[in-house]
N, C-alpha and C positions, 0 to 999 in steps of 0.2 A: 745576378751578380751581387755578391755580398758587399756591403759598404763597410770597409775597414778604415776608420778615421782615428787619429790620435787626438787627444785633448791637448791643446796648448795652454800652458800657464804662462800668462804674460810676464810676471816677474822673472821666471826662469829664462825667457828669451832675452830679456833686457839686462840680466844680472852682469854678464861679462862686459858689455859696452859701458855699463855704469862703473864697474871696477876699474876698467882700463881708461876711463875718462875719454871715451871715444868722441871724436869731432863729428861723426856721422855713422850711420849704419846702413848696410845693404842686407836686407832680409830674404831668405830664399826657402821655399818649401816645395816638395814634390807631390805631384798628383798621382794617385795609383792607377788612374785610367789613361788611355791613349790620347784622349781629347781633353783639352783644358776647358772645363765649364766651371766658372766660379759660382759658388753657392752664396747665399746670403751670409752664412757663417764665415765664409772666406773674407768677404768684403767687410764684415763687421770686425773680424780679427785685425785686418789691416788698419781699419779706422781707429780701433782702440790703440794699437801699437803706435800709429802716427801721433795721436794725441799725447800719449804717454811720453814719447820721445820729445815732443815739443815742450812738455813740462820739464824735461830733463835738459833742455837746450842741446839736444842731440838729434839732428834731423834725420828722417828716413830718406836716404838718397835714392833708393830703388827698392822694389819689392818684386822678386821674381818667382814665378810659379813654373815648374818644369815637369815634363813628362819624359818618358824614354826617348821620344823622337822630336819633341819641340819645347818651346818655352814661351812665356809671356812676361815681358818687363813692364811694370806698371809705369815707369817714367816714360818710356818711348811711346806707350800707348795713350798717354795723357791721363790715365786713370789715377796715377799718383797725385797729380795736380788737383784733380777733382776731389779726391778724398781729403787733401790738405785744407780744402775750404769747408769741409763738412763740419757742422756744428753738433752732430748727434751725440758725441761723447765728450764734449768740451764741458768742464765743470762750470756751474752756474755763476760762480764768482768771476771766472775768467770771461764769460760772456758779458757780464755787467761792465767789467773793465774795458773790454773791446768797445762796447756800446758808448761808454763815457769818453773814451779817447776819440772815437769817430765823431761824436757830437762837438767836442772841443775843436777838432780840426775844421769841421764845418763852420763853426763860429769865427775862428781865425780867418778863414777864407772869405767870409762875408765882411768881416772888418776890413780886410785888405782892399776888397772891391769897393767899399764905401769911401775909403781914404783917397 
């Protein structure tokens, strides 16, 4: 069976939500095969889109993969929550900021305990 895949350009996917100042997005794509088997490319794409949407303050509310007879919702399966915690495509400056905020919160907690 021939693998016919289309290349997704992330800025194209997010251009309309950006233009419309969307409060959130639900992304959907179809799988050409009867069974939903997510590839590394599929999960990388979703991970990239989630991180890009975080940067835009427009959360991904769900990511749905459909076939002719079934579908998989990432939110219901828990996979969306898992990818939201991924650090794979988070820019280094954002990781540094998150680390700094976490350390400050820990110091404040220790100060409250000592008081």
